[in-house]
C-alpha positions in Angstrom: -121.3 85.6 144.5 -121.9 87.8 147.3 -125.6 86.4 148.5 -126.1 88.6 151.3 -126.3 91.2 148.2 -129.7 89.9 147.6 -131.5 90.6 150.2 -135.1 92.8 150.9 -134.0 94.8 154.5 -136.1 97.6 156.5 -134.6 100.9 155.5 -135.0 104.5 157.3 -134.4 107.9 156.8 -134.9 111.4 157.2 -135.1 114.6 156.0 -134.4 117.4 157.8 -135.6 121.3 157.4 -134.7 124.5 158.9 -136.4 125.9 161.6 -138.7 124.1 164.2 -142.0 124.9 162.8 -143.0 121.5 162.3 -143.7 120.5 158.5 -147.7 120.1 157.7 -149.1 116.8 156.4 -151.0 118.9 153.2 -147.7 120.3 152.3 -146.6 116.3 151.5 -150.2 115.5 149.1 -147.6 117.2 145.9 -145.9 114.3 146.1 -148.3 112.8 143.9 -147.5 115.4 141.0 -144.3 113.3 141.8 -145.9 109.1 140.7 -146.7 108.6 144.1 -150.3 107.6 145.4 -151.6 108.7 149.1 -153.1 105.7 150.5 -154.1 106.5 153.5 -153.3 109.7 155.9 -153.7 109.9 159.7 -153.0 113.5 162.3 -153.0 113.4 165.8 -154.5 115.5 167.9 -150.8 116.8 169.3 -150.1 117.6 165.2 -147.8 114.6 164.4 -149.4 112.9 161.1 -148.4 110.2 159.1 -148.9 109.3 155.0 -148.4 106.1 153.5 -147.9 106.3 149.7 -147.0 104.0 146.8 -145.2 104.2 143.6 -145.7 101.9 140.8 -141.4 102.2 140.6 -140.5 102.4 144.1 -142.6 100.6 145.8 -144.2 101.3 149.5 -143.2 104.5 152.2 -144.2 105.6 155.4 -144.0 109.3 156.0 -143.9 109.9 159.4 -144.0 113.7 161.8 -143.9 113.0 165.5 -144.8 116.1 168.0 -140.9 114.6 169.6 -139.4 114.2 166.8 -135.4 114.0 167.7 -132.8 116.0 165.3 -129.9 114.8 165.1 -126.9 116.3 167.9 -124.4 118.8 166.6 -121.8 116.3 167.4 -123.2 113.5 165.3 -123.3 116.3 162.6 -119.5 117.3 162.7 -118.2 114.0 163.1 -119.5 112.8 160.1 -116.8 112.7 156.9 -119.1 113.2 154.4 -120.3 116.9 154.6 -118.1 119.5 153.7 -118.1 122.3 156.4 -120.9 124.9 155.3 -123.2 121.6 154.6 -122.4 121.1 158.4 -123.2 124.0 159.6 -126.7 124.5 157.1 -127.7 120.7 159.1 -127.2 122.3 162.1 -129.7 125.0 161.5 -132.5 122.4 160.7 -135.0 122.2 163.8 -137.3 119.9 162.5 -137.9 116.4 160.1 -140.0 114.2 158.3 -138.9 110.2 158.5 -139.5 107.5 155.4 -140.1 103.9 156.2 -139.5 101.4 153.7 -139.0 98.2 152.6 -136.5 97.1 149.4 -138.1 95.8 146.4 -135.7 94.9 144.2 -133.4 92.5 147.0 -130.0 94.3 146.3 -129.2 96.2 149.1 -127.5 98.1 147.3 -129.6 99.5 144.9 -132.7 99.3 147.3 -131.0 101.8 149.8 -130.6 104.2 146.1 -133.9 104.0 145.9 -134.8 104.7 150.1 -132.4 108.2 148.7 -134.7 108.7 145.9 -137.7 109.2 147.6 -135.8 110.9 150.6 -135.6 113.6 147.6 -139.0 113.3 146.8 -139.8 114.4 150.2 -137.0 117.1 149.9 -138.4 118.4 147.2 -137.4 122.7 147.4 -137.7 123.2 151.1 -135.2 120.5 152.9 -131.7 120.9 153.2 -130.1 117.4 154.1 -131.4 113.9 154.6 -130.2 111.4 156.8 -129.9 107.8 156.6 -130.6 106.0 159.5 -129.2 102.5 158.7 -125.7 103.6 157.4 -125.8 106.7 160.3 -124.9 109.4 157.4 -125.5 112.2 156.1 -126.7 113.5 152.2 -126.4 117.0 151.9 -128.6 118.2 148.6 -126.0 118.5 146.7 -123.8 115.5 147.0 -127.9 114.1 146.7 -128.0 115.3 143.5 -125.2 113.5 142.3 -125.9 110.8 143.4 -129.2 110.4 141.9 -127.6 111.7 139.0 -126.4 108.6 137.2 -127.8 105.0 137.5 -124.9 103.0 139.5 -125.5 100.8 142.5 -124.8 103.1 145.1 -121.3 101.9 147.0 -120.9 99.7 149.8 -119.0 102.5 151.4 -122.2 104.1 151.9 -124.0 101.6 153.6 -121.7 102.6 157.0 -120.1 105.8 158.2 -116.6 106.4 159.6 -115.9 108.5 162.7 -112.4 109.5 163.9 -111.8 110.5 167.3 -108.7 112.4 168.2 -105.7 111.7 170.4 -106.2 112.9 174.1 -104.6 112.0 176.7 -101.1 109.7 176.9 -101.4 109.9 173.4 -102.6 113.1 172.7 -98.4 115.0 172.4 -97.3 112.0 170.4 -97.2 113.0 166.5 -97.7 109.1 165.2 -100.9 109.0 166.4 -103.1 112.0 166.0 -106.4 109.9 165.9 -106.4 107.0 168.7 -109.9 105.6 167.6 -111.5 104.5 164.5 -114.7 103.2 164.4 -117.8 102.3 161.5 -122.0 102.6 161.9 -124.2 101.2 159.6 -122.3 97.5 159.1 -124.1 96.1 162.1 -128.1 97.8 161.1 -127.1 95.3 158.3 -127.1 91.9 160.2 -122.9 92.5 160.0 -120.1 94.1 162.1 -119.3 97.2 162.9 -115.4 97.6 163.4 -112.9 99.2 165.6 -109.4 100.4 164.1 -106.7 101.5 167.3 -104.3 104.7 166.6 -104.7 104.4 162.5 -101.7 105.1 161.5 -102.8 106.7 158.1 -106.4 106.7 159.0 -106.7 110.0 155.7 -105.1 108.2 153.4 -108.0 107.2 150.4 -106.6 103.6 150.6 -108.0 103.5 154.3 -111.0 104.0 153.5 -110.9 100.8 150.8 -109.7 99.0 154.0 -113.5 99.2 155.3 -114.9 98.9 151.6 -112.5 95.1 151.1 -113.9 94.3 155.0 -117.4 95.2 154.5 -117.7 92.9 150.9 -115.4 90.1 153.4 -118.4 90.3 155.7 -121.3 89.7 153.3 -119.7 87.2 151.4 -119.1 85.8 154.9 -115.0 85.5 154.7 -115.1 88.2 157.3 -116.4 86.9 160.8 -116.0 87.1 164.5 -112.8 85.1 165.8 -111.5 85.0 162.3 -109.4 86.6 160.5 -109.5 88.4 157.2 -106.9 89.5 154.3 -107.7 93.3 153.8 -104.4 93.6 151.4 -102.0 91.2 150.0 -99.6 92.4 152.3 -102.1 93.1 155.4 -104.1 90.2 157.7 -106.1 91.4 161.2 -108.0 89.2 163.2 -111.4 90.2 164.1 -111.7 90.4 168.0 -115.4 90.3 169.6 -115.2 93.8 171.4 -116.7 92.5 174.3 -113.5 89.8 174.5 -111.2 92.7 173.8 -112.3 95.2 175.9 -112.0 92.5 179.0 -108.9 90.4 177.7 -106.7 93.3 175.7 -103.8 95.5 177.9 -105.5 99.1 179.3 -103.1 100.9 177.6 -105.3 99.8 174.0 -108.7 99.7 176.0 -108.5 102.6 177.0 -108.3 104.3 173.8 -112.2 103.5 172.7 -115.3 103.6 174.2 -117.7 100.7 175.6 -121.1 102.0 175.4 -123.9 101.0 174.1 -123.4 102.2 170.6 -119.7 100.3 170.8 -120.5 97.2 172.5 -122.5 94.8 170.6 -122.1 92.9 167.2 -119.3 95.1 166.8 -114.7 93.5 166.2 -111.7 95.0 167.0 -109.3 94.6 164.4 -106.2 92.8 165.4 -103.0 90.9 165.4 -103.7 87.5 163.6 -102.3 84.7 166.5 -100.9 81.3 165.9 -102.0 78.5 167.6 -99.7 78.5 170.5 -101.0 82.3 170.9 -104.3 81.3 171.7 -103.1 78.6 173.3 -101.4 80.8 175.5 -104.3 83.0 175.9 -102.0 85.4 175.0 -104.0 89.5 175.1 -105.6 90.6 171.8 -103.1 94.0 170.5 -104.8 96.0 167.5 -103.2 95.4 164.5 -99.5 96.9 164.3 -99.7 96.5 160.2 -103.0 99.4 160.1 -100.7 102.0 162.7 -98.1 101.9 159.8 -98.3 104.1 156.9 -100.3 103.3 154.0 -98.0 101.2 151.5 -99.2 102.4 148.3 -97.9 99.4 146.5 -100.3 96.8 148.7 -103.9 95.3 146.2 -106.7 95.2 147.9 -107.8 92.1 147.9 -111.5 92.7 146.3 -113.8 89.7 145.1 -114.4 89.6 141.1 -118.0 91.1 142.0 -117.1 93.7 143.9 -114.5 94.7 142.0 -117.1 95.1 138.6 -119.7 97.0 141.1 -116.4 99.9 141.4 -116.2 99.1 137.6 -119.8 99.8 136.8 -120.0 103.0 139.1 -116.9 104.4 137.7 -118.4 103.9 134.1 -121.5 105.1 135.1 -119.6 108.6 137.0 -117.2 109.2 133.4 -119.4 112.5 133.0 -119.0 113.6 136.3 -114.8 112.4 136.1 -115.1 115.2 133.0 -116.7 117.9 134.6 -114.6 117.6 137.8 -111.1 117.4 135.7 -112.3 121.1 133.8 -113.0 122.3 137.4 -110.0 121.3 139.0 -107.7 122.5 136.2 -107.1 125.8 138.2 -106.0 123.8 141.5 -103.2 121.9 139.1 -105.4 118.2 139.8 -103.9 115.2 138.7 -106.6 113.4 136.6 -105.8 109.5 136.8 -108.4 106.2 135.8 -107.6 103.1 136.0 -107.7 100.6 133.0 -108.6 96.9 132.9 -106.0 94.5 130.8 -106.2 90.9 130.3 -103.3 88.5 131.5 -102.3 86.6 129.7 -102.5 83.5 131.8 -105.8 83.8 132.2 -108.7 82.0 130.1 -110.1 83.0 127.1 -113.8 82.4 127.9 -113.0 83.5 131.7 -110.9 86.5 131.1 -108.9 87.4 134.5 -107.6 90.7 134.4 -104.3 93.3 136.5 -105.9 96.6 136.6 -103.5 99.3 136.4 -103.2 102.9 137.1 -102.6 106.0 134.1 -102.3 109.7 134.1 -104.9 111.2 131.6 -103.7 113.3 128.9 -107.1 113.9 127.9 -111.1 112.8 128.5 -113.2 112.2 125.7 -116.4 111.2 124.6 -116.5 108.4 125.7 -112.1 107.5 125.4 -109.4 108.1 128.0 -105.6 109.4 126.6 -103.6 107.9 129.5 -100.3 106.7 130.3 -99.4 103.9 132.2 -97.8 104.5 136.0 -96.5 100.9 136.8 -95.5 98.3 135.4 -97.9 95.4 134.2 -97.2 91.2 136.1 -98.6 89.6 134.1 -99.5 91.0 130.6 -97.5 90.9 127.7 -96.6 93.8 124.9 -97.9 96.2 127.4 -95.0 98.5 129.9 -94.7 101.3 132.4 -94.9 104.5 129.9 -97.0 103.4 127.3 -99.0 106.1 126.3 -103.0 105.1 124.4 -106.3 105.3 124.0 -108.8 103.7 126.0 -112.1 103.1 125.3 -115.1 103.1 128.8 -115.7 99.6 128.6 -112.5 98.8 130.5 -113.0 101.8 132.6 -112.0 100.2 136.2 -112.0 103.4 138.4 -110.7 107.0 138.4 -109.6 109.7 140.9 -108.8 113.3 140.7 -105.9 114.2 142.9 -106.5 117.8 144.1 -105.0 119.9 147.3 -108.3 119.6 148.8 -108.0 115.4 149.0 -108.8 112.5 146.5 -112.4 112.9 144.5 -113.2 109.3 143.1 -116.2 107.7 142.1 -117.2 106.8 145.9 -116.4 110.2 147.7 -116.1 113.8 145.8 -116.7 116.1 149.4 -113.4 117.6 148.3 -115.2 119.0 145.0 -118.3 120.3 146.9 -116.2 122.4 149.3 -114.1 123.9 145.9 -117.7 124.4 144.7 -118.3 126.5 148.2 -115.5 128.4 149.1 -113.8 128.6 145.4 -112.1 132.2 145.4 -110.7 131.8 149.4 -109.0 128.8 148.0 -107.7 129.9 145.1 -106.1 132.7 146.9 -104.7 130.4 149.1 -103.4 128.4 146.9 -101.9 131.5 145.4 -100.4 132.9 148.4 -98.5 129.3 149.6 -97.5 129.5 145.7 -95.4 133.2 145.5 -94.1 132.3 149.3 -92.4 128.7 148.2 -90.9 131.0 145.2 -89.5 133.6 147.3 
């Protein structure tokens, strides 16, 4: 169980509109046609306004438009990893916004946050460009929001926070092994947890690196990962969670210089460091950023997701299977590889409470609720199944999927590469064709 998920939290977001002209209150009275009841409204002398809404399914929400409301800074937009380049430019062109405030009513953080996105989409209507989740500090483009709301799965935990990458400079600027000097999150502290920093990450572009953060976030929610403790992210990698203030005052200057320690990167934040034993703590040895996270990602390592976390991911994979079929067809021109993770009952598991081994397969055909695929790796504790076996599986055993494309990995949790392909399809195909001709020559 992850008790933290079963909470009702305050949430907020904004819908961004093109141009500097402030949207008028009357424009949003049309929300009544979407099932919203206007319970009260107020216009101020300076032109700002407030509208309170009630919906039988989504609960109460407050819309606010103020005269001095500031749109997001371009640097925040450029740093968002979820936006494609064209989406980022569209967001930068926005000069006004309307904010939404509401409280979760389902007492499930992931489900409530998705309901807020549904309300933001209704406010966006035909005129809005994108929306901003205030707590996660991440943007949702119109296209990404439509994709997310096209299925019933809960929001993925990775959408509750965003990750910023700061490029190396100064002493580390010419070091090819340290292209990113500082990777850090925003959004977890807004949940009452801790945002985290990774210094000099070794493989930040690898999709598995994103799963490091998802495992850690689930661990924080379960109470297993907290400042001052040690936490296993994979079966081959553990980290110590060192309070950012303590790290900044005790670590070597070559490490503290890699991160900023301002108001936005100081409180409710930890730095992921090398685990230390009792002797190191007794001798007050300085904290050192995790060596494991500074190395390339180990493809054989298994992320330590709890059963409940795995179940949430599997539910999302199954609910987005229709999207997978569409994406697999679209990316054939990119010669993409489609892989799926299928679960098998282990030999040692209790029949009344089965345990599963989840293994990757290369896909040959995606049917209407069926998957024909070949097992890639040898199982540990499943007899009668071997690497190279080709079988047809039902959706009930699907636990994850991925499309490996030249533009990046596309998963149930991250689909920016497919939106980029849709935006610049002809240009991308031309570049890939030229690269292929160059290789042949």
